[in-house]
N, C-alpha and C positions, 0 to 999 in steps of 0.2 A: 496582580490581582488573582487570587485563587479562584478556580472554577468550582462550582457546586458539583455534587455527585451526579446529578441529572445531566449537567452540561458535559462532564467528563464522559459519561455513558453515551451521550449523543455524538460526541466527537469520535469516540472509539467506533461506534456503529458506522458513522460516515466514512471513516478511514478504512474500515473493513470492507465496505462496499466499494470504495475506490480501489482497494487492493484487488478485490475479486475482478473488477473491470479491467485493470491493467494486466493481471495474469491471463485473463481470457483473451485480451487483445494480443498479448505476447504469444500465446499458444496459437492463435489464428495466424498471425504473421509468420511465425517460425515454422509451422508445420502444415497449415492448410492452404497456403497460397503457393503458386508456382513462381512467385517473384523471389529472386535472391535477396536476402536481407543481410546487409553488411555487418561485420563484427561490431562496428561502432553502435549500430542500432541495438544489437544484442546487449552490449554493455550498458546502454542507456536504460533498457528495460530492467536489467539486473540491479542497477543503481537505484532506479526509481522504486522498485519493489523493496529493496533493502531499506531505503529511507522511510517508506510507509510503514514497514514492519517495526522499525525503530521507534517511530512516532507512536504507534499503537502500544508498544511495550512501555514507553515512558508514561503514557496516559494511564495504562493499567496499573503501573506502580503508584502513580499519584492517587488513583482511585483506592487502592489498597491502603495507602497511608492516611487517607482522609477519614 
């Protein structure tokens, strides 16, 4: 089932907010704390950010095509 333009815009906005939250959390964990963050956690953040950006791009393409 195709989403309406409004639904696509809402999903994009939600994902952009999620992305900002994850990037902020990553920045805090990697640079603002005195706790060592293992490489696995760094990779997890990188993968999560990449997946969110990919979802945003796909939704934006759907929005353009609608």
